[in-house]
N, C-alpha and C positions, 0 to 999 in steps of 0.2 A: 044578328047586328056585324055577324063574320061576313053570310051574302053578300049585306050594305056596301063594305068593304071590299070584297073583292069585285063587286059590281062596280064602285069606283075608282080602282083600279084597272080597273080590265078599259073603262072609260079613254083613260088616261093615256092608257098605252096606246092603245089605238088611232086616239086625237096625236099624241106624240109621230106615232106612223104615217102616220094619212099626210102631217107637216114636211118631215122629212120624205116622204117621196112625192111630194107635189115641188118644192128647193131642184129634187134633184133632176125632173121634168123642164124645168122652169130656167134651169142651168144649162139644159144642152138645146133649148128654145132658143132662151136670150139668152146672147153670149159674149161680153164685151172686147172693145178691139178698136182700137184706134182707128180714125176711122181717116179716111185714103186723102181728104181732105180737110184741115178745120176748119168751123163756121168763124172763129177767128182768130187771130196772132196772135202768139204770145209770145212777147218779146223774151229774145237771146234762147227760147228754144228751137231745137234746129227737125228737120221734116223728118223724118222716120227714113231709118235706111240711107239718109244725107253722110255723105264724104266732106262737105264744107263748098261742094257747088265751083262752079267758076267762081274764081277771083275777080276780085272787087276791081277797079281802076286806081291808080296809084291816087295817092292823095295831094297827091299838085296837081295832075287834071281834072282830078274835085273838087276843087280851092278855087281856079279859074271860070268856074260857074257858078260856086255859093252864094248862098243867099241869106247874106248874114238875121235879116228880119226874120227867116224863117229860122235861122237857128234861135233866134232870142223866142221863138212860139216852144220847139223842141225844149228850151232848156228849162220849162217851165216842169216838165220830167223832173228835174236834179232840187229845182227848189225848193222842192220838201226838206233836200238834204244841206244844203247850201246857197250861201249869199253870193254876190257875183260884183254888191256896190265897191266903191274907195274904200278902204277904211272900216268895211262891214264885218259883224261880229263868225264866228266858227258858229257852227250848229252841228249836227251829227258828225257834219264832213266841214272837210275848211274853206275859210272864205277862197274864193275862185279870182281875181279879180289878179290881175296882172297874171297868170298861174304862165301862160308860154313863155319860152326862151326861162324858167325858173328850174333853180333845181328839183329833181324829183323829191318828194318829199324832206323838204327844206322849206323852212319859214313857215309865214302863216298863223304868227301870232302863239309861235309852241307848240300850234294842234301834234297830239299825238300820233303819231303815222304809225304804219305796221311796223313789225322787222320785213315781214316780207315787200312793203311797196319798198323801205331803204337803203333793199338790196338790189335791186336793181340801178337804183345811180344811175348820172349825167343826167341830164335838164331834159326838158318837156319840150319838146321840137313838134311838129306837124305828123311827122310817119309814127311818133312814139302817142300823143293823144290820141290819133287813127286806132291803134294798136289798144289802147288799152277805153276806149269807147267802145270796142269791138265786144273784149269784155276782159272786165276785170281780175277776174280771175285768171285767166289763159297769162294777162302778164303777167301778175303778180300774185303763184299759187300762196294762198295763205294773207292771202288783203281781206282789209274788217270791213269795206266795203258792198252790201249784198247788192246792188245794182246787178242786174246780169246781162244788162250790155246793150248798144243799141245794133241790132241786125242788119238795117237799112243804112247803105254807104254812100245816099245823098244826106240824109238825115245827119252822119259822122261830119258829112263837111261841112254843112251848113250853121250845122253846132262849133262846130273849129272856127269859122270865120266869124262865128257872131264872139269865141272868149277872145279870138286874137283882139277885136273892139274893145274888149276892155280893158284898157291900161297895157296893153301887149304891140301891138301895132307893128310883130313883125313884119317885114316887105312878106310877101306869100313867094314860098317855090315855087320855079321853072318847068312850067308841063312836060313829063319827059317826050322822047319821039313817039310817034307814034309805034303802036306794036310792042313797045318796052312792057317786059313782064313786070306782074305789081307782085308784094308780098303776099300770100295767102293769106285768109282769114286775120286781115291786118297786123300780120306781124310782122315785123322791122326787120328788116333785108339785110343779113350780113354784109362782109365788106365782100368786095366782087373780088375775079380774080385780077381782074382787070388794076383795080386799088391797088390788091399787095403785088404787085408784079413792081412798081413803082417802087418800093421801097423792100421788095424784099433782097435785093443786089446791094444790098447799102453796104458797102465794106466800114467795117470796124476801125475805124481812123483816132480812135480815143489813146490818151498816152495811162500803159500801164501800173497797175496799183503797185507804191513803195514794197520790192523786194520781190515783183515777179517778174518771172522773163520774161526780154522783148518779142522770143518769138517760142510759139510754142514748139515744144524736142520735138514733141508727136508728129507733127504736122511735116514740119521741118526734115524729119528721117524718110516719111509719106514722100514728100515731095523729089527728094533726091532719088529713090527707086524708080522713081516712074521716069525722072530721067535716066538713068543710069543701073538698070538691070544685076541685079546680084551675079555673082559667077556659078557658072556649074561648075562641080565639082566632080 
């Protein structure tokens, strides 16, 4: 009986060793790597080693040739979570009628927006909508929206043109001059230095608060020293 048990145990050990050896050899022959070219596109997944690539044209440029009818087709990707008809009900996401021009994370029948989106502030203009559709998570880190984003700049322009026709009807922005730099990855551009120059040197001409000195004593002293330096001892 002992010899029989020993024989069975030996065969089990031999089988396990053979299986382990085959798995090691198989791993050496068949190793998994991400293919150089994907068999099909996965929305929102960047190419391996990619650094964002070339920036898309500004949304104002793309809107000049956008097709709202194609945007309606693209919107079908959103229809599982959003309605867009006037007075439509909120679903997993809010109703999107007349969204462009509205305050971000405001209204929509009391829809429970995430704190991350509320913190963005401002209104839904064309640039912000383009940035949001590029990557909701980059636009508002912590958003509840799980959609990865639309990687195709033309698709984004088409759907924004379609959204604008659904109750917003904002005038389209003028296309920038040829060669104008676009915000990378759909990001909303910061205020330019030229724009800041218009306001940076505006003097504070408001009346001082009650009890405050009309002239800053330190500034007055510095000004006097600049005009007449102190005498050398």
